[in-house]
C-alpha positions in Angstrom: 29.8 -21.1 -14.5 27.0 -20.4 -17.1 26.5 -16.9 -18.1 23.2 -16.0 -19.8 23.2 -13.6 -22.7 21.0 -10.5 -22.8 18.4 -10.2 -25.6 19.0 -6.5 -26.2 22.2 -4.5 -26.4 20.9 -2.1 -23.8 18.1 -2.6 -21.3 14.6 -1.2 -21.9 14.4 0.2 -18.4 12.4 3.3 -19.0 9.6 2.0 -21.2 7.3 0.7 -18.4 8.0 3.7 -16.2 7.1 6.1 -19.1 3.9 4.1 -19.9 2.7 4.3 -16.3 3.5 8.0 -16.1 1.6 8.6 -19.3 -1.4 6.7 -18.1 -1.4 8.7 -14.8 -1.2 12.0 -16.8 -4.2 10.9 -18.8 -6.1 10.1 -15.6 -5.4 13.6 -14.3 -7.1 15.0 -17.4 -10.0 12.6 -17.3 -10.9 13.2 -13.7 -12.2 16.8 -13.9 -14.7 17.9 -11.3 -18.3 19.0 -12.1 -19.1 22.6 -13.0 -22.5 22.7 -11.2 -23.2 22.4 -7.5 -26.0 19.9 -8.0 -23.8 17.6 -10.1 -21.1 17.8 -7.5 -23.4 17.0 -4.5 -24.4 13.8 -6.4 -20.9 12.9 -7.3 -19.4 13.5 -3.8 -21.5 10.8 -2.1 -20.6 8.3 -4.8 -17.0 9.3 -4.5 -16.9 8.8 -0.7 -18.5 5.4 -1.0 -16.0 4.4 -3.7 -13.1 5.6 -1.5 -14.3 3.6 1.5 -14.4 0.5 -0.8 -10.8 1.1 -1.8 -9.7 1.7 1.8 -10.9 -1.6 2.9 -12.0 -0.5 6.4 -15.1 1.1 8.0 -15.6 3.5 11.0 -18.0 2.8 13.8 -18.8 6.0 15.6 -21.0 4.1 18.0 -18.2 1.9 19.3 -17.2 2.7 22.9 -14.0 4.8 22.9 -12.8 3.0 26.1 -10.6 6.0 26.8 -7.7 5.5 29.2 -5.2 7.9 30.9 -1.9 6.6 32.2 -0.4 9.8 33.5 0.2 13.5 32.9 2.9 16.2 32.7 2.1 19.6 34.1 3.5 22.4 31.9 3.3 26.2 32.2 -0.3 27.0 31.4 -1.3 23.6 30.2 -1.2 19.9 30.9 -0.1 17.0 28.7 -2.0 13.7 29.3 -0.9 10.3 28.2 -3.9 8.5 26.6 -5.1 5.6 24.5 -8.5 4.9 23.0 -10.4 2.3 21.0 -10.5 3.0 17.3 -11.9 -0.3 16.0 -13.1 -3.3 18.0 -10.1 -4.4 20.2 -7.8 -2.0 18.3 -6.3 0.9 20.2 -4.5 4.1 19.4 -1.8 5.8 21.6 -1.6 9.6 21.9 -1.2 12.7 24.0 -3.7 15.4 24.9 -2.4 18.9 25.3 -5.0 20.7 27.4 -4.9 24.5 28.2 -5.6 25.5 31.8 -9.1 26.8 32.3 -12.6 25.6 31.9 -13.1 26.0 28.1 -14.7 24.9 26.0 -11.7 25.2 23.7 -11.4 24.4 20.0 -9.9 21.0 19.4 -7.2 20.1 16.9 -6.0 16.6 16.0 -2.4 16.6 14.9 -0.9 13.8 12.8 2.8 13.1 12.3 4.8 12.3 9.2 7.5 9.6 8.8 9.2 9.9 12.2 9.7 6.4 13.5 9.1 7.9 17.0 5.7 9.0 15.9 4.0 11.7 18.0 7.0 11.6 20.4 9.4 13.3 18.0 10.4 16.8 19.0 9.1 18.5 15.9 5.7 16.8 16.2 5.5 17.7 19.9 6.1 21.3 19.0 2.6 21.6 17.4 0.9 20.3 20.5 2.8 22.7 22.9 2.2 25.7 20.6 -1.5 24.9 20.2 -2.1 24.4 23.9 -0.3 27.7 24.6 -2.8 29.4 22.3 -5.9 27.9 23.9 -6.5 24.9 21.7 -6.9 21.3 23.0 -4.6 19.2 20.8 -4.7 15.5 20.4 -1.5 14.0 18.9 -1.7 10.4 17.8 0.6 7.6 16.7 0.1 6.4 13.2 -0.5 2.6 13.0 3.0 1.0 13.1 4.8 4.1 14.4 5.7 5.4 17.8 4.3 3.2 20.6 2.5 1.1 18.0 5.6 -0.6 16.6 6.2 -4.3 16.5 8.3 -4.2 19.7 7.2 -1.5 22.1 9.9 1.2 22.5 11.8 0.0 19.4 10.8 2.5 16.8 10.4 1.4 13.1 9.2 2.5 9.7 5.6 1.4 9.2 5.7 1.2 5.4 7.3 -1.2 3.0 6.3 -4.8 3.2 5.1 -4.3 6.8 2.4 -1.8 5.9 1.7 -3.6 2.6 0.8 -6.7 4.6 -2.4 -5.1 5.6 -3.5 -5.4 1.9 -3.4 -9.2 2.1 -6.1 -9.1 4.8 -8.2 -6.7 2.7 -7.2 -3.5 4.6 -4.9 -0.6 3.8 -2.5 1.4 6.0 -4.1 4.6 4.7 -7.6 3.4 5.7 -6.5 2.2 9.1 -5.1 5.7 9.8 -8.1 7.5 8.6 -10.4 5.5 10.9 -8.0 6.1 13.8 -8.1 9.8 13.2 -11.9 10.0 12.8 -12.1 8.2 16.1 -9.7 10.8 17.4 -12.2 13.4 16.4 -14.8 11.4 18.3 -12.6 11.6 21.3 -12.1 15.3 21.1 -15.9 15.8 20.7 -16.6 13.7 23.8 -14.5 15.9 26.0 -16.5 18.5 28.0 -13.7 21.1 27.7 -13.7 20.9 23.8 -16.2 22.8 21.6 -17.2 20.0 19.2 -18.3 22.5 16.6 -14.8 23.8 16.3 -12.5 21.0 15.3 -9.3 21.4 13.3 -6.7 19.1 11.8 -3.1 19.5 10.8 0.0 17.5 10.0 3.1 17.4 7.8 4.2 15.0 5.0 2.4 11.6 5.8 0.6 13.5 8.5 -0.4 16.2 6.1 -1.7 13.5 3.8 -3.9 12.2 6.6 -5.0 15.7 7.3 -6.3 16.0 3.8 -8.1 12.6 4.0 -9.6 13.3 7.4 -10.9 16.7 6.2 -12.4 14.9 3.2 -14.0 12.0 5.0 -15.2 13.8 8.2 -17.3 16.9 7.9 -16.8 17.7 11.6 -13.3 19.0 10.7 -14.1 22.7 10.1 -10.5 23.9 9.4 -7.5 21.9 8.2 -3.8 22.7 7.4 -2.1 20.0 5.4 1.7 20.7 5.2 4.2 19.5 2.6 1.8 16.8 1.5 -0.5 18.0 -1.3 0.6 17.3 -4.9 -1.3 15.2 -7.3 -2.1 11.5 -7.5 -0.4 11.6 -10.9 2.8 12.5 -9.3 2.7 9.5 -7.0 3.2 7.2 -10.0 6.8 6.0 -10.1 7.7 8.0 -7.0 9.0 6.6 -3.7 6.1 7.6 -1.4 5.0 5.5 1.6 2.5 2.7 1.3 0.4 4.8 3.8 -0.2 7.2 0.9 -1.5 4.5 -1.4 -5.2 4.3 -2.5 -5.5 1.1 -4.5 -7.2 1.7 -7.8 -7.5 5.4 -6.9 -6.5 6.8 -10.3 -9.2 4.8 -12.0 -11.9 7.0 -10.6 -10.5 10.2 -9.0 -7.6 12.6 -8.7 -6.4 14.4 -5.6 -8.5 17.4 -6.5 -11.6 15.3 -5.9 -10.4 14.4 -2.4 -9.6 18.0 -1.5 -13.0 19.1 -2.9 -14.7 16.7 -0.4 -13.5 19.0 2.4 -15.6 21.9 0.9 -17.2 24.1 2.2 -15.0 23.8 5.3 -11.8 25.9 5.5 -8.4 24.5 4.3 -4.9 26.1 4.0 -2.4 24.1 2.0 1.3 24.8 2.9 4.1 23.6 0.6 7.8 24.3 0.5 10.0 25.5 -2.4 12.9 23.4 -1.2 11.0 20.1 -0.9 13.1 17.2 -2.3 10.1 15.0 -3.0 8.7 15.7 -6.5 5.3 14.6 -5.4 5.0 17.6 -3.1 6.5 20.3 -5.4 4.5 23.5 -5.3 3.9 23.2 -9.0 2.1 19.8 -8.4 0.1 21.3 -5.6 -1.0 24.2 -7.7 -2.4 22.0 -10.5 -4.6 20.2 -7.9 -5.5 23.3 -6.1 -6.8 25.0 -9.3 -9.2 22.1 -10.0 -10.4 21.7 -6.4 -11.0 25.4 -6.1 -13.9 25.2 -8.5 -15.9 23.3 -5.9 -15.2 25.8 -3.1 -16.3 28.5 -5.5 -19.5 26.6 -6.2 -20.2 26.7 -2.4 -19.4 30.4 -2.3 -16.5 29.7 0.1 -13.5 30.5 -2.2 -11.9 32.6 0.6 -11.8 29.5 2.8 -9.5 27.6 0.4 -6.0 29.0 0.4 -2.4 28.0 0.0 1.0 29.4 1.0 4.4 28.4 -0.3 7.4 28.8 2.0 11.1 29.1 0.9 12.2 26.1 3.0 12.9 22.4 2.7 10.4 19.7 3.5 9.1 20.1 7.1 6.7 21.7 9.5 8.8 24.7 10.4 8.1 27.4 13.0 7.0 29.8 10.3 4.4 27.3 9.1 3.2 26.7 12.7 2.6 30.5 13.0 0.7 30.5 9.8 -1.4 27.5 11.1 -2.1 29.4 14.4 -3.4 32.5 12.5 -5.5 30.4 10.2 -7.1 28.4 13.1 -7.7 31.6 15.0 -9.7 33.0 12.1 -11.7 29.8 11.2 -12.1 28.1 14.6 -12.2 31.2 17.0 -13.5 33.9 14.6 -10.7 36.3 15.6 -8.0 38.0 13.5 -7.6 38.0 9.8 -5.8 34.7 9.2 -2.3 36.3 9.2 0.5 34.4 10.9 0.5 34.6 14.7 3.8 34.8 16.6 4.6 31.7 18.6 5.5 31.8 22.3 8.6 30.0 23.5 7.9 26.4 24.6 9.8 23.5 26.1 9.7 20.0 24.4 9.8 16.9 26.6 12.0 13.8 26.5 10.3 11.1 24.5 10.0 8.7 27.5 8.1 11.4 29.5 5.4 11.5 26.9 5.1 7.7 26.4 1.8 6.2 27.4 3.5 3.0 28.6 6.9 2.3 30.1 9.2 0.8 27.5 8.3 -2.8 26.9 5.2 -2.6 29.1 2.5 -1.8 26.5 -1.0 -2.9 27.1 -2.1 -5.9 25.1 -5.0 -3.8 23.8 -2.5 -1.8 21.7 -1.5 -4.1 18.8 1.2 -3.7 16.2 0.7 -4.2 12.4 2.4 -7.6 12.7 0.0 -8.7 15.5 -3.1 -7.3 13.7 -2.2 -9.0 10.4 -1.5 -12.3 12.1 -4.7 -12.2 14.0 -6.9 -11.2 11.1 -5.1 -13.5 8.7 -5.7 -16.5 11.0 -9.4 -15.5 11.3 -9.8 -15.3 7.6 -8.0 -18.6 7.1 -10.3 -20.3 9.6 -13.3 -19.1 7.7 -11.9 -20.2 4.4 -10.8 -23.6 5.6 -14.1 -24.2 7.3 -16.1 -24.1 4.0 -17.5 -27.5 3.0 -17.5 -26.9 -0.7 -15.9 -24.4 -3.1 -16.9 -23.6 -6.7 -13.8 -23.6 -8.9 -15.3 -21.3 -11.6 -16.4 -18.7 -9.0 -13.0 -18.9 -7.4 -11.3 -18.3 -10.8 -13.5 -15.3 -11.6 -12.8 -13.8 -8.1 -9.1 -14.4 -8.5 -9.1 -12.4 -11.7 -10.5 -9.5 -9.8 -7.9 -9.8 -7.0 -5.1 -9.9 -9.6 -6.7 -7.0 -11.4 -6.6 -8.9 -14.8 -9.2 -7.4 -17.2 -7.7 -8.7 -20.4 -4.9 -11.2 -21.3 -2.0 -10.2 -23.5 -2.2 -10.8 -27.2 0.9 -11.3 -29.4 1.4 -8.6 -32.1 4.8 -9.4 -33.4 7.7 -11.7 -32.8 11.2 -10.0 -33.0 13.9 -12.6 -33.8 17.6 -11.8 -33.1 20.8 -13.6 -33.8 21.7 -16.6 -31.6 24.1 -16.2 -28.7 25.9 -19.4 -28.1 23.2 -22.1 -27.8 20.5 -19.6 -27.0 18.0 -18.3 -29.5 16.9 -14.7 -28.7 13.5 -13.3 -29.1 11.3 -10.4 -28.0 7.6 -10.8 -27.9 5.7 -7.5 -28.6 2.1 -7.5 -27.5 -0.9 -5.6 -28.8 -0.6 -3.2 -25.9 3.1 -2.5 -26.6 4.7 -4.6 -24.0 8.1 -6.1 -24.9 9.1 -9.4 -23.3 12.8 -10.5 -23.8 13.1 -14.3 -24.2 15.9 -16.8 -24.4 15.2 -20.3 -25.9 16.9 -23.6 -26.3 15.0 -26.1 -28.3 14.5 -29.7 -27.2 17.0 -32.4 -28.2 15.9 -34.7 -31.1 12.2 -35.3 -31.5 11.2 -34.2 -28.1 8.7 -31.4 -27.8 8.6 -30.9 -24.0 9.4 -27.4 -22.7 10.0 -25.7 -19.4 9.3 -22.0 -19.0 11.3 -20.4 -16.2 11.2 -17.0 -14.5 12.6 -15.4 -11.4 11.4 -12.3 -9.5 14.3 -10.1 -10.5 14.9 -11.4 -14.1 16.1 -14.4 -16.0 19.7 -13.5 -15.2 19.2 -15.0 -11.7 18.6 -18.4 -13.3 22.1 -18.9 -14.7 23.0 -21.5 -12.1 19.5 -22.8 -11.4 19.5 -26.5 -10.8 16.0 -27.1 -12.1 17.0 -25.5 -15.4 20.2 -27.5 -15.6 18.3 -30.7 -15.1 15.8 -29.8 -17.8 18.6 -29.1 -20.2 20.3 -32.4 -19.3 17.1 -34.3 -19.9 16.8 -32.9 -23.4 13.8 -30.7 -22.7 13.4 -27.3 -24.3 14.0 -24.4 -22.0 12.5 -20.9 -22.2 13.7 -18.1 -20.0 11.9 -14.8 -19.9 11.8 -11.5 -17.9 8.6 -10.9 -16.1 7.1 -7.4 -16.4 9.4 -4.7 -15.0 12.2 -7.2 -14.2 15.5 -8.1 -15.8 16.1 -6.2 -19.0 12.8 -4.3 -18.4 13.6 -3.4 -14.8 12.3 0.0 -13.8 13.7 0.0 -10.2 14.1 3.5 -8.8 13.7 2.6 -5.2 16.3 3.6 -2.5 18.1 0.6 -1.0 16.1 1.1 2.2 12.9 0.1 0.4 11.9 -3.4 -0.7 12.2 -4.3 -4.4 9.4 -3.2 -6.7 8.2 -0.6 -4.0 7.6 2.2 -6.5 6.2 0.2 -9.4 3.9 -2.0 -7.2 2.3 1.2 -5.7 2.1 2.8 -9.1 0.4 -0.2 -10.7 -2.1 -0.4 -7.9 -2.9 3.3 -8.2 -3.8 2.6 -11.9 -5.8 -0.5 -11.2 -3.1 -3.1 -12.0 -1.0 -5.4 -9.8 2.5 -6.6 -10.5 1.4 -10.1 -9.8 -1.4 -9.8 -12.3 1.0 -8.6 -15.0 3.3 -11.5 -14.3 0.5 -13.9 -14.6 -0.3 -12.5 -18.0 3.3 -13.0 -19.0 3.2 -16.7 -18.0 0.0 -17.2 -19.9 1.4 -15.5 -23.1 4.6 -17.5 -23.0 2.7 -20.7 -22.6 0.7 -19.8 -25.7 3.9 -18.9 -27.5 5.4 -22.3 -26.8 2.2 -24.1 -28.0 1.7 -22.0 -31.1 5.2 -21.3 -32.3 7.3 -24.1 -30.9 4.6 -26.9 -31.1 5.2 -27.9 -27.5 3.4 -31.0 -26.5 3.9 -30.5 -22.8 4.8 -27.4 -20.8 6.1 -27.1 -17.3 6.0 -23.7 -15.6 8.7 -22.9 -13.1 9.0 -20.0 -10.8 11.0 -19.2 -7.7 9.9 -16.9 -4.9 7.3 -14.4 -6.0 7.6 -15.7 -9.6 6.4 -19.1 -8.3 3.2 -17.5 -7.1 2.7 -16.0 -10.6 3.2 -19.4 -12.2 0.7 -20.9 -9.8 -2.0 -18.3 -10.4 -1.5 -18.6 -14.2 -2.1 -22.4 -14.0 -5.0 -21.8 -11.7 -6.7 -19.6 -14.3 -6.2 -22.2 -17.0 -8.6 -25.2 -17.3 -6.2 -27.2 -19.4 -3.6 -29.6 -18.1 -0.7 -27.9 -16.2 2.6 -29.0 -14.6 4.3 -26.8 -12.1 7.6 -26.6 -10.3 7.4 -23.9 -7.6 10.5 -23.2 -5.5 10.7 -21.3 -2.3 7.2 -19.9 -2.4 5.0 -19.2 0.6 2.3 -21.8 1.4 0.1 -19.1 2.9 -0.3 -15.3 2.6 -1.0 -15.1 6.3 1.5 -13.1 8.4 3.9 -15.2 10.5 3.4 -13.6 13.9 6.0 -11.1 15.0 8.3 -11.5 12.0 9.1 -8.7 9.6 8.2 -9.9 6.0 11.3 -9.1 4.1 12.0 -12.2 2.0 9.5 -11.6 -0.8 9.1 -8.5 -3.0 6.3 -6.0 -3.0 4.7 -8.1 -5.9 3.4 -10.6 -3.3 1.0 -8.1 -1.6 -2.5 -8.3 -3.1 -5.5 -6.4 -1.7 -8.0 -8.9 -0.3 -6.2 -12.2 -1.2 -6.9 -13.7 2.2 -10.5 -12.8 1.9 -10.5 -14.8 -1.3 -8.8 -17.8 0.0 -5.1 -18.7 0.1 -2.3 -20.5 -1.7 -4.0 -23.8 -1.2 -7.1 -22.7 -3.1 -5.0 -21.5 -6.0 -3.3 -24.9 -6.0 -6.7 -26.7 -5.9 -7.7 -24.9 -9.1 -4.8 -26.3 -11.1 -5.5 -29.3 -13.4 -2.3 -31.2 -12.9 0.7 -31.8 -10.7 2.4 -29.2 -8.5 5.9 -29.8 -7.1 6.7 -27.5 -4.2 10.5 -27.4 -3.6 11.6 -25.9 -0.2 8.3 -24.1 0.5 8.4 -21.4 3.0 6.4 -19.3 5.5 5.2 -15.8 4.4 8.5 -14.3 5.9 10.6 -16.7 3.8 11.5 -19.0 6.7 11.7 -22.7 6.1 8.8 -24.8 7.3 9.1 -27.0 10.4 8.0 -30.6 9.8 4.8 -30.1 11.8 3.8 -27.1 9.7 4.6 -28.8 6.5 2.5 -31.8 7.4 -0.4 -29.5 8.3 -0.1 -27.7 4.9 0.0 -31.0 3.0 -3.3 -32.0 4.6 -4.8 -28.5 3.9 -3.8 -28.7 0.2 -5.3 -32.1 -0.2 -8.5 -31.2 1.6 -9.0 -28.0 -0.4 -8.3 -29.8 -3.7 -11.0 -32.3 -2.7 -13.5 -29.5 -2.1 -12.8 -28.0 -5.6 -13.1 -31.2 -7.5 -9.8 -33.0 -6.9 -7.9 -32.3 -10.2 -4.7 -31.1 -8.6 -2.0 -33.1 -6.9 0.6 -31.3 -4.7 3.9 -32.8 -3.9 6.2 -31.2 -1.2 10.0 -31.6 -1.2 12.6 -30.2 1.1 
């Protein structure tokens, strides 16, 4: 069994992480808020527009709510209704309405949950609804997209993040944006109810729900008072942390910090609640205070400094009874105009069994309520239909647009080549780039007078290629072989993710926050290594090989090169479209690219290649092998798209 040597005595695992953190720290200092109210009012509209562009969705307040009730539970002094409503066209949200007895009109509060797989049904989330209703507030609790009754299989609760939530990016949407629109439409629902005073709307939630509270208050001026709990930190602190994909704003740190989002809520009232015992560094009170201090400037410009407050509790992460009491007192002051904002003692309440609050009986969900999987499949197929229906495609335009999707602004340039002693038959190098990147490389030169090379990479590092059959055949044929670690893989791996999260979860989110993508960085690696082989090894012919996600990077690299290319791509998906009803767990987080299906698909990238592509054991987007019928359809698609782009590529499929 072949064992590949390392290039370095010890891995360089902290370099990339440190670089990203430093860049985020720099962004925190760059994105300071204006000092004059006139400057802020101009900036705020530009900021909101930019945010909507990043979120990838829009809200239509004129769309019919198509509100439905499926039952109710009578409580002591209030009623809990089981409801669902239309957020976007043919896209529905499940929830509960907690309605006090009496005519009203009452203030209305929308309540958003954190990362409870049961969503709004969880006992701690229910508690806010019961308590608010007992205190004469109408409360709407909603299921976040992918949680509660909006899971893949109704009644089987699941985590909505990871590769599932990231799949929305491939269709040009975001999980964060989807939730913001759902919640804005929840405010539409509250305002439509005769027993709700539409001028007195509040919002609250904890953790992921607190994050949505902040975003809702920022994007919807109807929210007059908000209480985000254990959720405010800084965008800087998201970088290299393990927060959910629902808290990701692609490119966010290229134009704003969290203080800018909080400031959008001004001059409405906001009380931030954080906990000293929080285990998530992103939500440490110290991070919150940095952001609070900057956002406070805007509230002061409006003359509403007293409306922007915070409180720190000596508790772990959570929305505890003491915080609920602080929330009640704050809402009484700012939505009812009573009291002084001090905590209000709660009454005892009874929580309900989850099934009693469910809008639908288990497994009997209305077809109107779709899961993330169903939505991604439906929208992905619609985008593919439009793409495949085009009669002609301009290759140069497609290349320029692909650069934007990959977030490649500048290719890597070699600064210095570090040469180390050989290890067995392998020469060892490290390529240092002008931007400071270090790429570890293993090289075996061709036999005799040959000058053909194969450059190989794998998603989790060159060590995975030790027994690779394609590499063995290349060596046996006398070709030169170059193995390298892609950005943040192998000897530069920066993995800090818990085992419950997909590979590259933290760094993929971090890169997107800063305006990069893992895939784009990998593409730049392939392009640099190709240049290295031509310039330093005098390669006459280069074949790029990649397996899994790395195969996509090799494909994109060749697609962006006008010169002749040869590719061997193993176990890569032939489409980014979601395979209906199947959790996408085969590929890493590197394969989720905002808007890729709005650009085209894998077949378009293949069509841009000037040369031959060998697809070995190609797969569906979930990693499953292709049925013969599907493979035949893809063969036709790749040939058709190549013809529409000029016909320079030839794709061969092998199983």
